[in-house]
C-alpha positions, 0 to 999 in steps of 0.5 A, spaced: 188 733 410 190 736 416 192 742 412 185 743 410 181 748 413 174 748 415 171 751 409 174 745 405 172 740 410 165 742 410 165 741 402 168 734 402 163 732 407 157 735 403 160 731 396 160 725 400 153 726 402 150 728 395 153 721 392 150 717 397 143 721 396 144 720 388 146 712 389 140 711 393 136 715 388 139 711 382 136 704 384 130 705 379 131 702 372 127 707 368 129 706 361 130 701 356 136 700 352 137 703 345 140 700 339 140 701 331 134 699 327 138 696 322 145 693 321 149 690 315 155 685 316 160 681 312 163 675 314 168 671 310 167 663 309 174 661 313 172 666 318 167 667 324 168 674 325 162 679 322 164 686 321 158 690 322 156 697 320 154 700 324 158 697 330 154 693 335 153 698 341 147 698 346 145 705 350 141 706 356 139 712 359 140 709 366 147 708 365 152 713 369 157 718 366 156 720 359 151 716 357 146 718 362 142 725 361 146 728 367 152 726 371 151 722 377 155 717 381 152 711 382 155 704 385 149 700 382 148 696 375 142 699 373 144 702 366 149 696 364 148 692 358 148 684 360 147 681 353 144 681 346 138 676 343 138 673 336 131 672 333 130 667 328 130 660 326 137 656 325 141 662 325 148 660 325 150 666 328 151 669 336 151 676 339 156 677 345 157 683 349 164 685 350 163 691 355 157 691 359 158 698 361 159 701 354 154 696 351 159 694 346 158 687 342 160 683 336 156 678 332 160 671 330 159 665 326 157 659 330 160 654 325 164 654 318 160 658 313 159 656 306 157 661 301 155 656 296 150 653 300 147 660 303 150 667 301 146 672 305 143 671 312 138 676 315 135 676 322 133 680 328 137 682 334 135 685 341 139 688 347 137 687 354 140 691 360 142 688 367 135 690 371 135 692 378 138 690 384 142 684 385 137 679 382 136 683 376 129 685 377 125 689 372 130 688 366 129 692 360 129 690 353 131 694 347 127 694 340 128 689 335 133 691 330 134 687 323 141 684 321 143 683 314 150 679 313 153 677 307 158 671 306 164 673 302 167 667 298 174 664 297 176 661 291 176 654 293 173 651 287 177 650 280 173 650 273 170 644 270 168 643 263 161 641 262 162 635 257 168 630 257 169 631 250 167 636 244 167 634 237 166 637 231 166 636 223 169 641 218 169 641 211 176 642 208 178 649 204 174 653 209 175 658 214 170 658 220 168 664 225 167 659 230 167 651 229 164 650 236 164 652 243 167 649 249 164 651 256 167 650 263 163 652 270 166 654 277 162 652 283 164 658 287 159 662 289 161 669 288 161 673 281 169 674 281 171 666 283 165 663 279 166 666 272 171 663 267 175 669 265 180 665 260 180 659 255 187 656 253 189 651 247 194 647 251 196 643 244 202 646 241 202 648 233 195 647 231 191 651 226 186 653 231 185 659 236 180 660 242 177 666 245 175 668 252 168 665 251 170 658 249 169 659 241 174 655 237 176 657 230 181 655 225 186 660 223 188 657 216 184 653 211 184 645 213 186 640 208 183 633 208 189 630 205 194 633 210 190 631 216 183 627 217 182 629 225 185 634 229 185 632 237 186 639 241 187 639 249 183 645 252 183 648 259 180 654 263 181 659 268 177 662 273 177 670 275 181 668 281 186 664 276 185 657 278 186 652 272 181 647 270 181 641 274 182 637 268 183 639 261 178 637 256 179 633 249 176 637 243 176 632 236 175 636 230 174 632 224 176 634 217 171 632 212 173 632 204 169 637 200 163 633 199 163 629 192 158 625 190 160 617 191 159 611 195 161 611 202 163 605 206 166 601 201 171 596 202 176 595 196 178 588 198 173 582 200 176 575 202 171 569 201 173 563 204 171 557 200 165 553 203 162 559 207 156 560 202 154 567 200 158 573 202 155 580 203 159 585 198 157 592 201 154 591 208 156 598 210 156 602 203 151 608 202 151 613 197 153 620 198 149 625 194 151 632 198 144 633 199 142 634 192 135 633 190 135 626 187 129 623 183 132 616 181 138 612 182 141 606 177 147 602 179 150 597 175 155 592 179 159 587 175 163 581 177 169 580 172 171 573 172 173 573 165 180 571 167 178 565 171 177 558 167 173 559 161 170 566 163 168 564 170 169 559 175 166 552 173 167 545 174 173 542 171 171 535 170 172 533 163 167 535 158 164 529 157 162 528 164 159 535 164 155 533 159 152 527 163 151 531 169 147 536 165 143 531 162 146 529 155 147 522 157 149 518 151 152 519 144 157 524 146 164 524 143 170 528 146 175 530 141 179 534 146 180 530 152 186 530 157 192 526 154 191 519 157 193 512 155 187 511 151 186 518 148 193 520 146 192 524 140 192 531 144 199 529 147 204 535 145 199 540 144 200 546 148 195 547 154 194 552 159 196 550 165 194 556 169 186 554 171 186 548 176 186 543 171 181 546 166 183 543 160 184 548 155 188 547 148 192 553 145 193 553 137 198 558 135 197 557 127 202 552 126 199 546 130 193 541 129 191 534 131 188 528 127 183 524 131 184 517 130 179 513 125 173 510 129 173 515 134 167 519 131 162 515 127 157 521 125 152 520 120 150 526 117 143 524 115 141 524 123 141 530 127 148 531 131 151 537 135 157 540 135 159 544 142 166 548 143 169 553 148 173 558 144 177 564 145 179 568 139 181 575 137 181 579 131 186 575 126 188 575 119 183 574 113 184 567 112 180 562 114 181 559 121 179 552 122 176 549 128 174 542 126 174 539 119 172 532 116 176 532 109 179 527 104 184 523 107 188 522 100 188 524 093 183 530 094 182 536 098 174 536 099 171 538 105 165 534 108 164 538 114 167 544 117 167 549 122 171 555 121 172 562 123 173 567 117 173 575 118 169 575 125 164 570 122 163 563 124 161 559 118 159 551 118 160 547 112 156 541 110 156 538 104 151 533 102 151 526 102 154 523 095 148 518 094 143 524 094 140 527 088 144 532 085 140 538 087 142 545 090 141 544 098 144 549 104 151 548 104 154 554 108 151 557 114 154 564 116 153 567 123 156 574 124 158 575 131 162 580 135 163 574 140 168 571 135 173 576 135 173 579 142 178 575 145 173 572 151 171 565 152 164 564 149 160 557 149 158 555 142 153 550 141 151 548 134 145 544 133 145 541 126 138 537 123 139 538 115 137 542 112 137 547 118 142 549 123 141 553 129 147 556 133 147 558 141 152 562 143 153 563 151 146 560 151 143 565 147 140 563 140 143 566 133 140 565 126 144 565 120 144 571 116 147 568 110 146 561 107 149 558 101 147 552 097 151 547 093 151 541 089 153 534 093 160 531 093 161 526 088 161 519 090 168 516 092 171 511 096 176 515 099 176 515 107 176 521 111 180 525 116 178 528 122 182 534 124 182 539 129 186 546 129 186 546 121 184 542 115 187 536 112 189 537 104 189 530 102 191 531 095 197 535 098 198 531 104 199 537 109 195 541 113 192 548 111 187 554 114 190 553 121 187 556 127 189 561 132 186 562 139 184 557 144 179 551 144 176 547 150 171 542 151 170 540 143 164 535 143 160 531 137 154 528 139 150 524 134 143 522 133 140 527 138 140 535 139 142 539 145 136 542 148 136 549 151 136 546 158 143 542 157 146 548 154 144 553 159 147 548 164 153 547 160 154 555 160 152 557 167 157 559 172 158 556 179 160 563 182 156 570 181 152 575 184 146 574 188 141 579 192 136 577 197 131 583 197 128 586 204 121 585 204 120 593 206 124 595 199 122 589 195 117 593 191 120 600 191 127 597 188 128 593 181 133 588 180 135 585 174 141 580 173 145 578 166 144 570 164 151 568 168 149 572 174 156 576 173 153 583 173 146 586 175 143 593 175 139 596 181 134 602 180 130 606 185 128 613 187 129 612 195 136 613 197 135 609 203 131 603 200 137 603 195 142 603 200 139 597 203 138 593 197 146 594 195 148 592 202 144 585 201 148 584 194 153 578 195 158 573 192 156 566 192 161 560 189 157 553 190 164 549 188 166 545 193 173 547 191 173 553 187 179 556 183 182 561 188 184 568 186 182 575 185 175 577 182 174 584 180 168 588 182 166 595 179 160 599 181 157 604 176 152 609 178 147 614 174 143 619 179 138 624 176 135 630 179 128 632 178 129 636 171 131 629 169 138 631 168 144 627 171 145 632 176 150 628 180 156 625 178 158 619 182 165 616 180 165 608 179 167 604 186 172 599 184 174 593 189 175 586 188 173 579 191 179 575 194 177 567 193 182 564 198 185 557 197 181 551 199 183 546 203 186 541 198 184 534 199 188 528 200 185 522 196 188 515 199 187 508 196 188 503 201 187 495 201 191 489 200 197 490 196 200 483 195 196 476 195 196 469 192 191 465 188 191 458 185 192 458 178 185 455 177 182 461 180 186 465 174 183 460 169 176 460 172 170 464 169 170 469 174 177 470 175 181 474 181 178 480 184 184 485 184 181 490 189 177 486 194 178 490 200 179 497 197 178 503 201 178 510 198 178 516 203 179 523 202 182 528 208 184 535 209 189 538 214 188 544 217 191 548 223 187 550 229 189 553 235 191 548 241 187 547 247 190 549 253 189 548 260 186 554 264 192 555 268 196 555 262 191 559 259 192 565 264 199 565 262 198 565 255 198 573 254 205 572 256 207 568 251 208 571 244 208 565 240 201 562 239 201 554 239 197 551 233 196 544 231 195 540 225 188 536 224 186 531 219 179 531 217 175 526 213 171 529 207 166 527 202 167 529 194 166 526 188 171 522 183 171 523 176 177 518 173 180 511 176 185 508 172 188 501 173 194 500 169 199 494 168 206 494 171 211 491 166 209 487 160 202 489 156 196 485 157 196 479 152 189 479 149 190 472 147 190 469 154 189 475 159 184 480 160 181 485 165 174 485 166 168 487 170 160 487 169 158 493 164 151 493 168 154 495 174 157 501 171 151 503 167 147 503 174 152 508 176 152 512 170 160 510 169 163 508 163 169 504 162 175 503 156 180 498 156 186 497 152 192 492 153 195 498 158 189 497 162 182 499 164 180 506 165 173 508 169 170 515 167 164 519 170 163 524 176 160 520 182 161 519 189 167 515 192 163 510 195 160 508 188 167 508 185 169 504 191 164 499 189 165 499 182 173 497 183 171 492 188 168 488 181 174 489 177 177 482 175 183 479 172 183 473 168 189 469 165 187 462 161 195 460 160 198 460 167 203 455 166 209 460 165 206 466 169 208 467 176 206 474 178 202 480 175 203 487 178 197 493 177 197 500 179 191 504 181 190 511 181 184 516 182 182 523 181 178 529 182 176 535 177 180 532 171 186 531 175 186 537 179 187 532 185 190 526 184 190 520 189 196 516 191 199 510 187 196 504 189 200 498 187 197 491 187 202 484 186 198 478 185 202 471 185 200 465 182 200 458 186 202 452 182 200 445 184 205 441 185 204 433 182 208 428 185 211 423 180 215 417 183 222 416 180 226 410 180 232 413 184 227 415 189 228 409 192 236 410 193 239 409 199 240 416 203 245 418 208 243 415 214 243 422 217 238 425 212 231 424 213 228 424 206 221 428 206 216 427 200 211 432 200 204 430 197 200 435 193 197 441 197 192 445 194 193 452 196 187 455 193 184 461 196 190 462 201 191 469 202 197 472 204 195 479 207 202 481 210 205 487 206 212 485 208 211 478 205 216 475 200 212 473 193 210 466 193 215 462 189 211 457 184 212 450 182 219 446 184 222 452 188 216 452 192 217 445 194 224 446 195 223 452 200 218 448 204 223 442 205 229 446 207 225 450 212 222 443 215 230 441 216 232 448 219 230 446 226 233 439 226 239 442 223 240 447 229 239 442 234 244 437 231 249 443 231 248 445 238 248 438 241 253 434 237 256 438 231 259 443 236 265 439 238 266 436 232 273 437 229 273 441 222 278 436 218 273 430 220 267 434 218 270 436 211 272 429 210 265 427 212 262 432 207 267 430 201 265 423 202 258 424 203 258 429 197 260 423 193 255 418 195 249 423 194 245 423 188 240 429 187 234 428 182 231 435 181 225 432 177 223 427 183 223 434 188 227 430 193 232 434 197 238 431 201 241 436 205 248 436 208 249 439 215 256 437 216 259 444 214 264 448 217 262 449 224 264 457 224 260 458 218 254 454 219 253 456 226 253 463 224 248 462 218 244 457 223 243 463 228 241 468 222 236 463 219 233 462 226 232 469 227 228 469 220 224 463 221 222 466 228 219 472 224 216 468 218 214 463 223 207 466 224 205 466 216 208 459 215 206 455 221 202 450 218 207 448 213 213 448 218 209 444 224 208 438 220 215 437 218 217 439 225 213 434 228 215 428 224 222 430 226 221 431 233 217 424 234 222 420 231 227 423 235 223 422 242 225 414 241 221 410 236 224 404 232 226 408 226 230 413 230 234 407 233 236 405 226 238 412 224 242 413 230 246 406 229 247 408 222 250 415 224 254 412 229 257 408 224 258 413 219 261 419 224 267 418 228 267 424 233 274 427 236 272 427 244 279 430 245 277 437 243 270 437 248 270 441 254 265 440 259 
């Protein structure tokens, strides 16, 4: 500046003075800051900086430089922007001044923003300057401007389907434009990220497609036979290409073309015996394909023709069944099960496939003769013929079921029941003593049942001159009755035959029957009433229904007589379905016949025009009756005992089965109970432990037979007897022969047990009788379940009468102690032990008693004295004594020589000692008396001294061989 001139210096001084004056003048804050009236901003969720349009800048006229009205140089803060203030409640933003001199600022978020909670924010903002002086006095504020801030979204959420699973049903053979719609949503707030832009089927190779809106349709016609149900996996994408967090499952069921039918019908229904009634169609309903229906009729048929004689019935003997149904007297069974007392059916072919239901087969070549005396029918009195028959279309010849004809010389038929050209004909010729006038002789019934190859029950009530026929419980009148003269009086006996007719003049059979017969019965003196006939025919199995109260009045149900079929009629489908769901199967037998019973439901549906507008196919299935638990009938009691001869010869005789017990048990497998610890690990063990449990049950018996083992009964001096009144009280019958005794009739096991306790065996000549053996067998259901063979052996104890003989006084060897047994009465002595040997009668008994009495003595003698004896000396002594001994069997006095070979005797004595110990419990009384006498003598009486002296004289011992 040293080079400046005066003029330049004067200018600089003037400028400084001017600036100082200007600063002094600027200290006054005359103007407010100025900002825009409206701002628009954008902020992203993951950012805090707001982009404003226009930028946030506050202007102040007090400010220097280009923002002032005139260029002035100032050193004060007037005109600077000190800050921005935001107005509003809970505004998540703040305004910050970046440059006070320029008034530039920014708005930023205080915390992280969430577009999904609030997409836009609006508030006001105001700028203020720094005021005057150091303390900021006279601060000026701008006007309030409105700020609108929009929160921009980020794609943070994935699509989510509204449903967890989608289901739809389509008909086969149809192509759909849309089957169903799946829909997913996205929680993002923006349109771009919250919109679902695409759906996709993930499952490959399926005949379906899906569009961008989620509509699924099939690309080809579907077939129910090919696939019942399709399972698809579907996913979704939003417009930000985010995939759904979880895919969704879509199930599309293919429904067959609607065909009217029964739905929910199980073809196999298992029936467990003893469980009562079982619902056959618990879930069944009728599908009519929305056709307007006016009436419905359904027929339910249970096919049981192959079971027994048309259905499941008790398989007792026909005579027993008649008694159970009320026909208590006069019945004679002509086709009984073969037995010792009814053997005329032996050799006749039987049907063994129906659990002891006795069915006989006649093939056109077989016939049987009924023995004389089995039937004594007086044709003047009422009588009944009852039979089960199965017969098919045959030849045109007569086929005889039952015939009573001349036994010799002539071929006259006195009465006969036969089949001819599907007609059932009964011939009844008048008694020769009657006046020779025409009277009814042949009664004809034309019946379809005769030739339909099915079982039918025929009951013919004859009360001359009328005859009435019942077939399966239904009455039929004869369509033709022919008359004839009576037979001429002769002395020719008659022959009753079954399956053909005996031609006495030709001595051969004729008019053979072809078919099956069972239960042929003649009852004399009485006619079967309708109640008995219905009882004989009624099945033990059939259909049943319990009508719900709410539908009982709107649906009609009818049964056939044996309840093997029923019809249901109604108008309302829902009520009709309820009735069908309550139809059940019932088998009341304790042991039903196992096997299949076919079911068929035939349905007719009518519409309002009274036409059968809907065709419903038959529904077919079957009931499987499971095998019942088979009972095991056990007979037990005393199987070996002895009685005195006097008891056998007494008026009462000997009771054979005094303590008989009849018990029936079944065995079944049950899962074994396990401890909790074991139960926890049961899942790891693939095998299931089962245990067999025996359970006692009660049921009836229908037959017990007592048969003689060995020789047949001799009626002149022995018999099996019991009180007939005891049988009558229990409605049982008894027949006897030289082979044994048979009790028949259906009754409880307890009653049979009581009756069998009363059976007595009597024998009037027991001198040569030592024992008798009998066998008892009982059965249930005509031999379907048979007991064990219970065998009883009865011994006769004969009383020994002592007789004095002269040679009893003969001197015995000194080492023998003679024993004389008095008469012992053992009447009533019962040897219950099952392993005990038979009681030996008469002399043998006394011999055994004496031998056993001396056995202990022999053992003692062998141990203490014979042990050191020389064998040669012993043999000499033995030979000498054999010459001295004189046996008298008649006096029953026995002398025993103990001096035998030491080795043989010692081993035999040890074996006898062991046997004696095992039998000692039963024969203690007999043995003790002998032993006590011997021991007393050995202890030191006078007889012992004499016997000792005698033995000392006869025996010489060789002490050289003794070792001590």
